[in-house]
N, C-alpha and C positions, 0 to 999 in steps of 0.2 A: 778088444773092448766088446762088452755085451750090454744090451739095452733092454732087458726084459721088463714086462709088467709083473705084478705079483703072481699071477697064475703061471706065467712062463718060468718065473724064478722057482716056484715050488716044483715044477717039472725038472728043472736043472738040479734041484736038490734031491730029486727022486722021491718026493712025498706028496700026498694030498692033505696032509695034516697042517692046518693053518697055524698051529702052535709053533711050527718050525720057523715061522717068520714073525711071531708075536713081538720079539725084540728085533726090529728091522735093522737097527744099527749093528748089532752083534752079528746077525745073519749075513749082512753085506760084508762086514770086516772079515769074518771067517771065510766066506766064499772067495773073496778077492785074494786073501793071503794064501789060502790053500791051493788055489788054482793059478796064481800068478797073473791075474787079469784085472783090468779096470772094469768095474761093474757100475752101470747106471741103472738103478732100480726105480722105475717109474711108479708113481702112486700119489697119494695125497700130498706128500712132500717128496721130491726126488732126492734119493741118496746116491752119492758117488763114492765108491770104494776103490782104494788103491792097493796094489800088491804089497805095499810096505805097511799096511794097516791103517792108513789115514781114511777117515770117512767124513764127508761134508754133506750137510743138509742144505739143499738149495731153498732159498727163501722166496723165489719168484715162481709165478705160474698159478694156475687155478684149475678147478675141476673141468672146465671147458676143454682142456687139453686132453681129456680122456677119450675124445671122439676119434673115429676112424681117420687115419691119415696123419695124425699128429705125431705118432711114433716114427713114421717114415720121415716126417719133416725134421724131427729132432735128430735122427740118425744122419740125415743129409747135412745139417748144420754142424754136427760133431765131426763128420768126415772132412768137411771143408776146413774147420778149425785145426784138426789134427794134421792134415796135409800141410798146412802152413807152418805149424809148429815143428814138424819134422824138417822142413826146408830151412827154418830159422834156428834149429837146434834149441828149441824151447821145451820146458818141462811138459810132458804129455798130460799128466794128471791135472796140473793147474790149468792147462788149456781146455781139458774136458769140463772142468768146473766152470770155467768162463763161458764155454759154449752152452752148457745147461742153463746158466744164469741168463744169457742173452735170449735163448729160446723161451724161457719162462717169462722174461720181460715182454717179448713179442706176444705171448699169450695174454699177458695182462693188458697190453694196449688193445688187442683184439676184443677182449672182454668189455673194455670201456666203450669201444667203438660200435660193436655189434651185439654185445650181450653174450654171456657164456652159454646160454641155451641154444643159440642159433649160430654161433661162430664156427667156422670150418677150418680145416687145415690150410686151405688156400688163403683165408683171411689172416691166419697167423703168419704165413709166409709174406704176405703183403705188408704186414706191420713190422717186419724186420728192418726195413729201411728207416722207419721212425725211430727204432731203438738205436741204430747206428748213428743217426743224426743227433740223437740225444747225447751219445758218447762224444761226438765231435765238439759239442758245445761246452764240455767239461774242461 
């Protein structure tokens, strides 16, 4: 699994031409299928690509997640989710989609609580418990 932002993704593609990622969905699908990896492309809307060609656009999250440390937070959340999925023999792609969704929800809670201009990665991590509590009540 790879979790680049757009600049890192362009380096993975071997280009500095932004036209290469103008159609983000196609770029993610092509990269994931050609390289046999799950790709989580961070950006305005996070895209998750599967080696089998599926691409999901995550509806949660906000621009406040573009700050330092939030990529590491997302990677930690995804690592925990995937480790559990492997143990439970659950579909990895669907697990990554769920992990990205939950991380984005935590960012949305942090935005409401702190404001996206000042929220930090630590704030997002603290808001994870609120997200999990919300799922428990469903």
